[in-house]
N, C-alpha and C positions, 0 to 999 in steps of 0.2 A: 318739720325737719329743719336742723340746724345748719346754718351758713358759719362756715370758717373762713376765716382771711389767715393764709401762711404767706408770710413774705420775711425777707431779709432787708436790712437797711445799712445803707453804707455814707460816711463822708465821701464828697469828691474832691479829689485832688487837683485834678486839670479838667476843664470842661472839654466835652468833645469837639472835632472839628464839625464845622457846618452847623452847629447847633440850631440856628434860626432855620434851616431845612427842614425841621422835623414837625410834626404837628406839635399843637400844643391847646393846654386850657388855663385860664384865667380863672384862680379858685380864690374864694372868701371863705372862711369858717371859724366859727366860736364855739366855746363850751357851756352849754348849760349845767354841766355838772361832770364832773371827771372822776368820781368814783360811784358808780359805773359811768363810762365816758357815753355822755348825750350831747351830741354833735350836731350843729347846723352847718348846712356848706351850700354854698352858691357856686356853680360850676359852669361858667359862660352864661346861659340863660336857663339852666336847670336848679332846682333847689331839692334840698334833702334834709331830713332827719335821720342822724344814724346813732344805733345804740353799739358799743362795742365793751365784751367783757373785759376781765384782767388776763393779763400775758404779755408775752414779748414777742416771741416768732409766731405762735399761733393764738388766735383769740377769735370768740364768736362775734360776727357783724350782722347786723340788719339796717338794711336802707329803706325809709319809707319817702315816699314822694310829698314834697310841700307846694304849696303854691307861692307865687312871689310875696302875696301881702304876707301869708303865715311866716315866711322867712324874716320878712323885714320886721314884723312883731316881734318875733322871738329875737331878733338880732339886739334889739335893745334891752336885754334880759341876760344876755352872757356874763359868765362869772370869768374874768380875765381879759385877756387883749386878743383882738381880732387878727387873725391870721390871714396874711395875704401873699399868694404866691403866684408864680406862672410853672405849669406843669407840662414838661415836654415828655413826648411818647417816643423812646428810642428803639428800635427792633436790636436785638442780640439773639442771634439763633432763634429758637422756638419761644423765647421769652421777649417780654416787651419792659424795658427799662423806664420807670418813671421819674424823672428826674425833676425834683423841686428847685426852683430859684426863687427864694423868699426875699419879699420887699419889706415886710414887716410881721414879726416885732423884731426879728433878727436879721437886719438887711445884709444881703451877700451870702448868708448860709446857703450850702450847697447840699441837698442831702438825694440819694440815689435809692427807690425801691424796687424790689423784683418780688412778684408775686410767685406762687407754686401750688401745684396741685396737691402734694403731698410734703410730710415733713421728711421724709427722705430725697427728695427731690431739691429740697431746699438745703439739706446738709452735703448734698453733693456738688452744689453750683461753684462753678469757676467764676468769678468776677474778673471783668475787664481790667485793662492795666490802668485807666485813668480813676477807677475807683480807688477810694482811701480806705480808712479804717472801718472796719463792720463795726457800727453799733447797735446792732439787733437787739444786743441783751443790755443796751445803754437806755433804761428809762429815761432820761433826760431828752432824749432826741426823739421821746413820742411828741406829736404836736400838741396833745393836751398839756404836757409839761411847758412846751414852749410858749404856751398862751398865759403862762405864769411868770414870766420873766419879769 
C-alpha cells in the first residue's frame, strides 16, 4: 500500500491571534539524502525516519519509528543543516493548519501547511486571510532545500 501526502504550503503574512493558545510540537530534523528525500525527525520525544518521493503538492511518504539512540546516531550523519522549528496545530474548519515557526537555519521563517485527502480538495481550498503567498510549487520552501542554505 502506498502512502501519499497531499499538501499545500504558504508563507505567513501575519501570525494568528492567540498563537500560544494552540497545541504545538518542537521539531528537529535533518536529511540523510535529498534525492530521494530521506529524513530523520525528532518531534517532542518521538523519533522517525521518513522517505519522500519527488513531487510538490502530491508525494509518496513513508514514516518508520526510530529509537532515540538511532536518531542521535543518524543525526551525526546528516547532509546539510539541522532544522529546528515549533509547529502549531491550528483548527480551520475541517482542516488543521500546521504553522511552522523556524528557529534554524532560517530564523523567523513562517510557513503554513495544510494536508488534504485528495488533489481536488487541495485545489479547492480557500486559505485564511493571514496566509501569504502560496509556495506549494516552490521547491525552495521544502525543508530539504532549507537544510542546504
